[in-house]
Every structure is written in C-alpha cells, then in structure tokens.
C-alpha positions in Angstrom: 0.0 0.0 0.0 1.4 3.4 -0.9 1.8 5.3 2.4 2.5 8.5 0.5 -1.3 8.8 -0.1 -1.7 9.5 3.6 1.0 12.1 3.8 -0.4 15.6 4.0 2.6 17.2 2.2 2.3 15.0 -0.9 0.6 17.0 -3.7 1.3 20.3 -1.9 3.4 23.3 -3.0 6.0 24.0 -0.3 7.2 27.6 0.1 5.4 28.5 -3.1 8.1 26.7 -5.2 8.5 23.0 -4.5 5.8 20.6 -5.6 5.9 17.5 -3.4 5.3 14.4 -5.5 6.1 11.4 -3.3 7.6 10.3 0.0 10.9 8.5 -0.4 12.0 7.8 3.1 11.3 8.7 6.8 13.7 8.9 9.7 13.7 9.9 13.3 14.5 13.6 12.5 13.1 14.2 9.0 11.1 12.8 6.0 12.6 12.9 2.5 10.3 13.5 -0.5 10.8 13.6 -4.3 9.7 17.0 -5.5 9.9 19.3 -8.5 11.4 22.8 -8.4 8.7 24.7 -10.3 11.0 27.7 -10.9 13.8 25.7 -12.5 11.7 22.7 -13.6 14.0 20.1 -12.1 13.5 17.1 -9.9 15.1 17.2 -6.4 14.8 15.8 -3.0 13.2 17.7 -0.1 14.3 16.8 3.4 11.6 18.1 5.7 12.1 18.2 9.5 9.3 16.6 11.5 7.0 19.4 12.7 7.2 18.1 16.3 10.9 18.9 16.4 10.7 22.4 15.1 10.2 23.8 18.6 13.6 22.2 19.6 16.2 24.8 18.7 19.1 22.3 18.9 17.4 20.1 16.2 16.7 23.1 14.0 20.3 24.2 14.4 21.7 20.8 13.5 19.3 20.6 10.5 20.4 24.0 9.1 24.0 23.2 9.8 23.8 20.4 7.3 22.8 22.8 4.6 25.6 25.2 5.3 28.2 22.5 5.7 27.4 20.6 2.5 27.0 23.8 0.5 30.6 24.6 1.5 31.9 21.2 0.3 30.5 21.2 -3.3 32.1 17.8 -4.0 30.9 15.4 -6.8 30.6 12.6 -4.2 28.6 14.6 -1.7 24.8 14.9 -2.1 24.5 18.6 -2.9 22.2 21.1 -1.1 20.5 23.7 -3.3 18.3 25.6 -0.8 17.1 25.8 2.8 14.0 27.5 4.0 10.9 27.5 6.2 7.2 27.3 5.3 5.0 27.6 8.4 5.8 24.7 10.6 8.0 23.0 8.0 11.8 23.5 8.0 13.3 22.0 4.8 16.4 21.4 2.7 16.2 21.2 -1.1 18.8 18.6 -2.1 20.1 16.8 -5.1 17.9 13.9 -6.1 19.9 10.7 -6.6 17.9 8.0 -8.5 19.2 4.6 -7.3 19.5 2.9 -3.9 21.6 3.0 -0.7 24.6 0.8 0.1 22.4 -0.8 2.7 20.0 -1.9 0.0 22.9 -3.5 -1.9 24.2 -5.3 1.1 20.7 -6.5 2.0 20.1 -7.9 -1.5 23.6 -9.2 -2.4 25.3 -9.9 1.0 29.1 -9.8 0.8 30.6 -8.0 -2.3 33.6 -8.9 -4.4 36.7 -7.0 -3.4 36.6 -5.0 -6.6 33.1 -3.8 -5.9 33.8 -3.1 -2.3 36.8 -0.9 -3.2 34.8 0.8 -6.0 32.3 1.9 -3.4 34.9 2.7 -0.7 37.1 4.9 -2.7 34.5 7.6 -3.7 33.2 7.5 -0.1 36.8 8.3 1.1 37.1 11.0 -1.6 34.0 12.7 -0.3 35.1 12.5 3.3 38.6 13.5 2.4 37.2 16.7 0.9 35.3 17.3 4.1 38.3 16.5 6.3 40.5 18.9 4.4 37.8 21.5 4.8 38.0 21.1 8.6 34.8 19.1 8.9 33.8 15.5 10.0 30.7 13.6 9.2 30.3 11.6 12.5 27.5 9.3 11.2 29.1 7.2 8.3 27.1 4.0 7.6 25.7 2.2 4.6 22.4 4.0 4.9 24.1 7.3 4.2 25.9 6.0 1.0 23.8 6.5 -2.1 24.5 4.6 -5.4 22.9 6.2 -8.4 21.6 4.4 -11.4 24.5 5.9 -13.4 27.1 4.4 -11.1 27.9 7.5 -9.1 28.6 7.0 -5.3 27.5 9.8 -3.1 27.7 10.4 0.7 24.5 11.8 2.2 23.2 13.1 5.6 25.8 15.6 6.8 23.3 16.6 9.5 25.7 15.6 12.3 28.7 17.4 10.8 30.8 19.5 13.1 34.1 21.3 12.8 37.0 19.1 13.7 38.1 21.2 16.6 34.7 21.2 18.4 33.5 18.8 21.0 31.1 16.3 19.5 28.8 15.2 22.3 25.1 16.1 22.0 23.8 18.7 24.3 21.7 16.1 26.1 24.8 14.1 26.8 23.9 11.3 24.5 26.4 10.1 21.9 25.3 10.8 18.3 25.7 8.3 15.5 24.8 4.7 14.9 26.2 2.2 17.4 27.5 -0.3 14.9 29.8 2.3 13.4 30.9 4.4 16.4 34.6 4.7 17.2 35.6 3.8 20.8 36.5 7.4 21.6 33.0 8.5 20.6 31.5 6.0 23.0 34.0 6.6 25.8 33.9 10.4 26.1 31.9 11.7 23.1 35.0 13.1 21.4 35.5 12.6 17.6 37.8 13.9 14.9 38.6 12.8 11.4 39.7 9.4 12.7 36.2 8.6 13.9 35.1 8.7 10.2 38.0 6.5 9.3 36.9 4.0 11.9 33.3 4.0 10.5 34.7 3.5 7.0 36.7 0.5 8.2 33.6 -1.1 9.7 31.7 -0.4 6.5 34.5 -2.1 4.4 34.4 -5.1 6.7 30.6 -5.3 6.2 31.0 -5.1 2.4 33.7 -7.8 2.3 31.9 -10.2 4.7 28.2 -9.3 4.5 28.0 -8.9 8.3 29.0 -6.3 10.9 32.1 -7.0 13.0 30.3 -6.3 16.3 26.7 -7.5 16.3 25.5 -8.1 19.8 21.9 -8.7 20.9 21.6 -5.2 22.4 23.1 -1.8 21.7 24.9 -2.0 25.1 26.7 -5.2 24.0 27.8 -3.6 20.7 29.1 -0.6 22.5 31.0 -2.8 24.9 32.6 -4.7 22.0 33.7 -1.5 20.3 35.5 -0.5 23.6 37.1 -3.9 24.5 37.4 -6.0 21.3 39.3 -5.4 18.1 37.6 -5.6 14.8 38.7 -9.0 13.5 40.3 -9.4 10.0 37.6 -10.1 7.4 39.5 -13.2 6.2 38.1 -14.9 9.3 34.7 -15.0 7.6 36.0 -15.0 4.0 38.9 -17.5 3.7 41.4 -16.6 1.1 40.7 -12.9 1.3 44.0 -11.1 0.5 46.1 -9.9 3.5 46.2 -6.4 2.0 42.4 -6.1 2.6 42.8 -7.5 6.1 45.5 -4.9 6.8 43.3 -2.1 5.4 40.4 -3.0 7.7 42.5 -3.6 10.8 44.4 -0.4 10.4 41.2 1.7 9.8 39.5 0.2 12.8 42.3 0.3 15.4 40.8 1.0 18.8 43.5 3.5 19.6 42.9 6.5 17.3 46.6 7.3 17.3 47.2 4.1 15.3 44.6 4.8 12.6 45.1 6.8 9.4 44.8 10.5 10.2 42.0 11.2 7.8 40.1 9.8 4.8 42.7 11.1 2.4 45.3 9.0 4.0 43.0 5.9 4.1 42.2 6.5 0.4 45.9 6.3 -0.5 46.1 3.0 1.5 43.0 1.7 -0.3 44.5 2.5 -3.7 47.8 0.8 -2.7 45.9 -2.3 -1.6 44.0 -2.4 -4.9 47.2 -2.1 -6.9 48.7 -5.0 -5.0 45.8 -7.4 -5.9 45.5 -9.5 -9.0 42.5 -9.5 -11.2 41.5 -12.9 -9.8 41.7 -11.6 -6.2 39.7 -8.6 -7.1 36.9 -10.6 -8.7 36.8 -13.5 -6.2 33.2 -14.2 -5.1 33.0 -14.3 -1.3 31.1 -17.1 0.4 28.6 -14.6 1.9 27.5 -13.4 -1.5 23.9 -14.2 -2.4 23.2 -15.8 -5.8 21.7 -13.7 -8.5 18.5 -15.7 -8.2 17.8 -14.1 -4.9 17.2 -10.8 -6.6 15.6 -12.1 -9.8 12.6 -10.0 -10.8 13.7 -7.0 -9.0 15.6 -4.0 -10.2 19.3 -4.8 -10.7 20.4 -2.2 -8.2 23.8 -3.6 -7.7 24.6 -3.2 -11.4 25.8 0.3 -10.6 28.6 -1.2 -8.5 29.7 -3.4 -11.4 29.7 -0.3 -13.7 31.6 1.6 -11.1 34.8 -0.4 -12.0 35.3 2.2 -14.7 35.2 5.1 -12.3 38.0 7.7 -12.5 38.7 8.7 -9.0 40.7 11.8 -7.9 40.8 14.1 -5.0 42.6 17.4 -4.6 45.4 16.4 -2.3 46.2 13.0 -3.9 48.8 12.2 -6.5 46.2 10.9 -9.0 44.6 14.3 -9.1 47.2 15.6 -11.5 46.3 13.0 -14.1 42.6 13.9 -14.1 42.3 17.3 -15.7 38.5 17.2 -15.5 38.7 17.0 -11.8 35.9 14.5 -11.5 35.9 12.2 -8.5 33.6 9.3 -9.5 32.1 10.0 -13.0 31.4 6.9 -15.1 32.5 6.7 -18.6 29.1 6.2 -20.2 29.1 4.6 -23.7 27.7 6.8 -26.5 24.1 5.9 -27.3 23.2 4.4 -30.7 20.9 7.2 -31.4 23.7 9.7 -31.0 25.7 7.7 -33.5 22.9 8.0 -36.0 22.6 11.7 -35.5 26.4 12.0 -36.0 26.1 10.1 -39.3 23.7 12.6 -40.6 25.9 15.7 -39.9 28.0 15.5 -43.1 24.9 15.4 -45.3 23.5 18.5 -43.7 26.9 20.2 -44.0 27.1 19.3 -47.7 23.7 20.8 -48.3 24.6 24.0 -46.7 27.9 24.0 -48.7 26.0 23.6 -52.0 23.6 26.4 -51.1 26.5 28.6 -50.3 28.2 27.8 -53.6 25.2 29.1 -55.4 25.4 32.5 -53.7 27.3 35.3 -55.4 31.0 35.0 -55.2 31.2 38.5 -53.7 29.1 37.6 -50.8 31.3 34.6 -50.2 34.4 36.7 -50.0 32.7 39.1 -47.6 31.8 36.2 -45.3 35.3 34.8 -45.4 36.8 38.2 -44.5 34.4 38.6 -41.6 35.3 35.2 -40.3 39.0 35.9 -40.5 38.5 39.3 -38.7 36.5 37.6 -36.0 39.2 34.9 -35.6 41.9 37.5 -35.3 40.0 39.6 -32.8 39.1 36.5 -30.8 42.7 35.3 -30.8 43.9 38.7 -29.6 41.3 38.8 -26.8 42.2 35.2 -25.8 45.9 36.2 -25.6 45.2 39.3 -23.5 42.7 37.7 -21.1 43.9 34.1 -21.1 46.9 33.3 -23.2 49.3 35.1 -20.8 47.9 33.2 -17.7 47.5 29.7 -16.6 45.6 28.0 -13.8 47.7 26.5 -11.0 47.3 22.7 -11.3 46.5 20.7 -8.2 49.6 19.2 -6.6 48.3 18.7 -3.0 49.7 15.6 -1.3 52.1 14.9 -4.2 55.7 14.1 -3.7 58.1 17.0 -4.3 59.4 15.4 -7.5 55.9 14.8 -9.0 54.7 18.3 -7.9 57.7 20.0 -9.5 57.3 18.0 -12.7 53.5 18.9 -12.9 54.1 22.6 -12.4 57.1 22.7 -14.8 54.9 21.0 -17.4 52.4 23.8 -17.0 55.2 26.3 -17.7 55.5 27.5 -14.1 58.6 27.9 -11.9 58.7 26.3 -8.4 59.8 27.6 -5.0 60.0 25.2 -2.1 59.1 25.8 1.6 58.7 23.5 4.5 56.3 23.2 7.4 55.1 20.6 10.0 52.0 18.7 9.4 50.3 15.9 11.4 48.0 14.9 8.5 50.2 15.0 5.4 53.0 12.5 4.9 56.6 13.8 5.2 57.9 15.1 1.8 54.4 15.6 0.4 52.8 18.9 -0.5 50.7 20.6 2.2 49.7 23.7 0.3 50.6 26.0 -2.7 50.8 29.7 -3.1 48.9 30.7 -5.3 46.2 28.0 -4.4 45.0 25.3 -6.7 42.9 26.7 -9.6 44.1 30.3 -9.2 45.2 32.1 -12.3 48.9 33.0 -12.6 51.1 34.4 -15.4 52.4 31.6 -17.6 56.0 32.2 -16.4 55.1 32.8 -12.8 56.4 31.0 -9.7 54.4 28.7 -7.4 55.5 28.1 -3.9 54.9 24.6 -2.7 55.0 23.9 1.1 56.3 20.4 1.9 55.4 18.5 5.0 58.2 17.9 7.6 55.9 15.3 9.2 54.4 15.7 12.7 55.9 18.4 14.8 57.4 16.5 17.8 57.6 18.7 20.9 59.2 18.2 24.3 57.2 18.2 27.5 58.4 21.2 29.4 59.7 21.0 33.0 56.8 22.4 35.0 58.0 21.5 38.5 57.1 24.3 41.0 55.0 26.1 38.4 51.6 27.3 39.5 49.0 25.1 37.8 47.3 27.9 35.8 50.7 28.9 34.3 51.5 25.2 33.7 48.3 24.8 31.6 49.2 27.9 29.6 52.8 26.7 28.9 51.5 23.3 27.7 49.1 25.0 25.3 51.9 27.2 24.1 53.9 24.1 23.2 50.9 22.6 21.3 50.2 20.1 24.1 46.9 19.5 25.9 46.5 19.9 29.7 45.2 16.5 30.9 43.8 15.2 34.2 45.0 16.7 37.5 45.5 14.8 40.7 46.7 16.2 44.1 49.5 15.0 46.4 51.3 16.2 49.5 54.7 17.8 49.0 57.1 19.2 51.5 59.1 20.9 48.7 56.5 22.3 46.3 54.1 25.0 47.3 50.4 24.3 47.4 48.8 24.7 44.0 52.0 24.2 42.0 53.0 21.3 39.8 55.0 18.5 41.4 55.5 16.4 38.2 54.0 15.6 34.8 53.0 12.4 33.0 54.7 12.1 30.5 57.8 13.3 32.4 59.6 16.5 31.5 61.7 16.2 28.4 59.6 13.4 26.8 59.0 13.8 23.1 55.3 13.8 22.0 53.2 14.9 19.1 51.2 18.1 19.3 47.8 17.6 21.0 49.1 14.9 23.4 47.4 15.2 26.8 49.8 15.8 29.7 48.6 14.8 33.2 49.6 17.1 36.1 50.2 16.2 39.8 49.5 19.3 41.8 50.8 19.9 45.3 48.4 20.0 48.3 51.3 21.5 50.3 53.2 19.8 53.1 51.4 17.0 55.0 50.3 18.1 58.5 48.7 16.0 61.3 45.6 17.6 62.9 46.1 18.1 66.7 43.6 17.3 69.4 41.8 20.5 70.3 38.6 19.3 72.1 38.3 21.2 75.4 40.7 23.9 74.4 39.8 27.6 74.6 38.6 28.9 71.2 41.4 31.4 70.7 44.1 29.0 71.9 42.8 26.3 69.5 42.6 28.8 66.5 46.1 30.0 67.2 47.5 26.5 67.3 45.9 25.6 64.0 47.1 28.7 62.2 50.7 28.2 63.5 50.5 24.6 62.1 49.5 26.0 58.6 45.8 25.4 58.6 42.9 27.7 58.0 40.3 27.9 60.8 36.5 27.9 60.5 34.1 28.2 63.4 30.8 26.4 63.1 27.8 28.8 63.3 25.8 26.8 65.9 27.5 25.8 69.2 26.4 22.6 70.8 25.8 21.3 74.3 28.8 19.3 75.6 30.6 18.5 78.8 33.2 21.1 77.9 33.0 24.6 79.4 31.0 27.2 77.5 33.1 28.7 74.7 35.6 25.8 74.6 36.0 23.5 71.6 33.3 20.8 71.8 34.4 18.9 68.6 36.5 19.4 65.5 36.5 18.3 61.9 38.7 16.6 60.8 39.5 14.9 64.1 42.7 14.3 65.8 45.4 12.4 63.9 44.0 13.1 60.4 46.5 14.4 57.7 45.8 17.5 55.7 47.7 19.8 53.4 49.0 23.2 54.2 46.3 25.7 53.9 43.5 23.2 54.3 40.6 24.1 56.6 39.8 22.7 60.1 36.3 23.4 61.4 35.8 24.0 65.2 32.4 23.6 66.9 32.2 25.5 70.2 30.5 24.3 73.4 27.4 25.9 75.0 28.3 24.2 78.2 26.6 21.1 79.6 22.8 20.8 79.3 21.1 20.9 82.7 18.5 18.3 83.4 16.1 17.9 86.4 17.0 14.9 88.5 14.0 12.5 89.0 13.2 11.0 92.5 14.2 7.4 92.6 14.3 6.9 96.5 12.4 3.8 97.5 12.5 2.3 94.0 14.0 -1.1 93.1 17.6 -0.6 91.9 16.9 -1.8 88.4 13.9 0.6 88.0 15.9 3.5 89.5 18.8 3.0 87.1 16.5 2.9 84.1 14.7 6.1 85.2 18.0 8.0 85.7 19.5 6.7 82.4 16.4 7.7 80.5 16.8 11.2 81.9 20.3 11.3 80.4 22.5 10.5 83.4 25.2 7.9 84.1 24.4 5.8 87.2 26.7 4.5 89.9 25.2 2.1 92.6 26.6 2.1 96.1 25.8 -0.8 98.4 26.1 -1.2 102.2 28.9 -3.5 103.4 26.5 -6.0 105.1 23.2 -7.3 103.8 22.3 -4.9 101.0 18.8 -4.8 99.8 17.6 -4.1 96.3 15.8 -0.8 97.2 17.2 2.7 96.8 17.8 4.4 100.1 19.2 7.8 98.8 20.6 9.6 95.7 23.6 11.9 95.4 21.6 14.7 93.8 18.3 15.5 95.4 15.2 15.0 93.4 14.0 18.2 91.7 17.5 19.6 91.5 19.3 20.0 88.1 22.6 18.3 87.0 24.6 18.3 83.7 23.2 15.9 81.2 25.6 13.0 81.0 26.9 13.5 84.5 26.9 10.6 87.1 24.2 10.2 89.8 25.1 7.9 92.7 22.3 5.9 94.3 22.8 4.1 97.7 20.9 0.9 98.5 19.2 0.2 101.8 20.4 -2.5 104.3 18.3 -5.4 105.4 19.4 -5.0 109.0 
C-alpha cells in the first residue's frame, strides 16, 4: 500500500516553489520527498524536518548546519544542497535527487561483495570524506544507509546533519552520543569526542561489512555492541572470507584500530592506502566471489540495483590532495565513462549530409558575398585570438599538486610552464615530503611564467614536554598549550618541597617527546602534610592560634552545641585528631554551649533496676553504692536530690538500703 497517499505534504506546493510528488523515506528527524522545483523545472529531494521537532532549537540548528556544511563542500561525491528554508511549521532542505539505492539496499540484496566492488564503493566515499576533512569538517555518522549509489554508477555520501568542525566537542547537548552504534569509534563511546579518525573507523567497519556481509560487532543489544567496540578489536575479514588477500585484512585492521593514534589520520590517508591495496591485488583476487554473496536468483525479478557497482569499476577517482589528481584534468571524482548511445551515432552520421547541403547552397550564392563572409570570419578569428591572448593566453591555472611528492609536484608545475619555489612546514596529517599547500592556491590564475611556492610536510611536529616543577597550575596549563600540548587530568598529592597549587610532576615526564595535541597529566601539590592536633576542650582562641601556626585555616561552626566542655571551649573538631591535611586546608571547630542541665528524677524507695532505668532515660550515668552488710535491692538515697538539676551525662550515685 502506498503510504504517501496518507502524507499531508504529498501534492502540496511547499514555500510557493517545490511541488511535493512522493515520499521517499522517513527517519527519526526528517522525512525525504521527491519534489519538483517549479521555478527551475528540475527534480530534487526535499528533506523536511518533522514538525514536532521544530520547537527544539538544537534540532533546527543541526538541520540548518547540514545545509551550510554541505554547501561549502561542493564535491561530486557529496549529495548537494540547493536551498534551505521554512514554510509555516515546515523546515526543509532542497537537495540533489539521486535515483538509485543505498549501500544498505545493496548489502541486503547481495550480501558480501567482491573485493573490486567493495573498493569501487569505498574509494568515492573516502574521496567525499577526504574533501570534508581537508575543509576542517567531520561527518560523524558514516554508515551504509548514508551512502547513495545512483543508477548511473555514481557513489555519493549523504546526511551531513551531524557534521561538526574538527576542533569542536562532539557530544550532543543532552549528553547522548550521536551516531549509529555499529559504526561508532571507541572514543565517541567513551567520552563523546570525535575527529577525522572517527570517520576513518566507520569506513573501516563499512568495508568489513561489504567484504563479509555482516557487521564485526553485532551483539543482541546496543549496550553489547558498545562494549565490544570498547574492548574488542575488529577481526580481520578473512576470518569469515577464507582466502581474502592480506592487503584487505590490513586495510580493515588499520582503519578500525581502537587506539585512534594508530589509525590513518584522515580519509585522504586511508584513500591512499586503499588504492595501494587495490594495486597489490591480482584480477583474480579482485573478482573473487565471497562465500557470503547471495546468488543472482535471490534478486531475480527486482531492479538490478547492484549493477551500478559493477559499472563503477570504470570510475575515474581523484581528490585534490592526492597524486592521482594531477592526471585527471577534468577534476571528477567518480564520474562513469558512459558509452555513447546508438541514437547519438545515428545523429552524427547525418551531420556530413547537412553540412554538404549548406555548402551547395553557399556555392550558389554570389562570389562577392562569399568573399565578404570569409573576410568577416577571419576578422573575428583575429579579434578572438587577440582577446584570448590578452585575457587568457598570458595566464594559466595553478594545477592541483596537493599531497604529491616533491618530484611529482615540481614536474607537474614545470609541465604547466611554471617555476617552483619550495618551503617546509610541520603537518600531522600530510606525509613527510608531500605537498601541504601551494601559493597561489589550486585553480588560481597566474602568469604563464610565474612562480608557485609549494610547502612540503616535515611530518608531525614533535615537541618536548616542558619542566613544570614548581610552576603554578594555571601557568603550567598555559605553557602546555603554548607548546601545542593539551593539559590533561589533574591529581593532588602532598609535598614538603613544592608550594600548594604548584605542579610536582607531569606524565609524560619533562623532556619526553610527544606529538602536538598529546594530553599531559599534572600532579599538583596540596602543600606539606600536617597532622591535625587534638583541640577538644581547648579555649577557642588557643585552638585557633595552634591551627594557624601549624599551617591550617580555621573555620568556626555557626551553631554551638551542648557538651561536657566549658562554655566557649571546643566541643568537637572536623577533621578529628590524627587526620592528615595539606598546608592551607581548613579545620572546622564547633564550640560548646556548656553542659545541658536536666532535672534529676526522684528514685528513692524504687527497686535498683527501675531506678537505674529512670535516671539513664533522663540522660544520666548511674553508679550504685551498696552497704557493706546485707544490702537490699531498694534505693535508700541519691547523690543529687530529686528536683535539683545536674549536667546531662553526669553521674548520679544511688545508695541501697540495708536489710538490717
């Protein structure tokens, strides 16, 4: 049954421009429709946020952020965003419409893919993400559902709704981790942080799934999957696909390393590794059919959606920042070489005939008119050539040499007629000896004999951990940031040599060599260790002076309490006697209101057990005094007369009667 018939937006004109034709898909945040832009008369996809979420500013912000982020990318392997707007309670994005299916559809219908097909899909994914990473953005939700495969063989990455700048924290405002659990990197689960290497991890999991037909971590619950990401390595795919080349095992294992420091730094680096792996495989290895592949009969009668993957073998991939970019002057990243249609050939065959007819007609015209036309054409050509020389002929566009080796970059620029100047800089993302940037930038126009400065990577900038012993902690944090290091966790410890609030030591230790961004833990002094003296019963001023002389701060509790101590003396202290504190720590003193006076009950003539119970219930201690000979069990007298008052907790002596 067609559910789009029940959708109120289908058939409507959104924002006076977009005619909604059918619902394509629905998710937790938005619904996607096929629509027609009535102004430009083109088919596109409308992503409309659920009206119930419009009131949530964070959702709207994330939704609009997708439009701005993708619009900045403008990459052939990223689903483009044309427009963003609001119509009443509807917030929408107008996006490129990709006729085809998702990678999830392909995996569901075909199971495991041949290595060639898996790499044909992976490489344009990495090209798209590499463009985002080099633009300072991360996707954070890579998964097969967000990979679209068009009927023409193009592979595009969609749903940049969770995109953030690389240098921002990536935990949701509610504290929940964004993304799909099967593809989350361990650091996203552990503390919500993510950088380009989180996307690399998700691509490694996706490659594993394409090669084996199943996810590496597939527990019964989300909690089990999260636990496996944190505590179990992604296994080599050859465990499920015997005979799979070790190059593909290495590619998956390297991309899914639990320690992000071990993974490729970004998608561009992983793309280079993927191409190296492909180059190392034979045709037989690339076309080997995995055991998890479903036979073609499983999908008989349905649209051959996976045929786009087979056609993708002819894809010409390039990315600004990779060596192959220099050989692809068109700059396309995943465009298929489509055969010319038969109809086009037929039209081409007719062109000479039409040309001949026009030539015959021209021959019949007066010779003078022919001469005039020829002279006009020659004049136009001369003028055009002069204009071209002035506006273009003296200039050339700087070719892309990003991430090339120095030798290849210089050869590419020299071939374009340009001189080269070399500079060097540190880079944690570009391999040593490869080009980080050019001046002028790629694509900029420069005089044909001009000079392009290429900046080569010196590799990661290794820095020494500074000696921060005795440095106040605020200054220590600043010095670490100045070195490019990150202040890490702080713990406190007693020290008789280092002043309170200053650094005792660092981890890693001073002088250790680390990459920029490494966290350095600090141990901060609590001051010298001091034992707290016993002050109960001391006069307030004497107790306070003793504490200050020992190096403590003194706090007097607001409410005094009843105690056996004299009024104004210390009734109790916190911490108590014998506890160890640091210099400058605080000891709280509670003063005494003096003893609480309680009326003494009359117990004369009572049995001794009853008398004791009565006095104890009143708050007194009881001492029993017996006569030397023949004591009875009856109270003869008490040390404090009945009706008088005595301090609560003091001792009342009762004397027993004699039987004589």
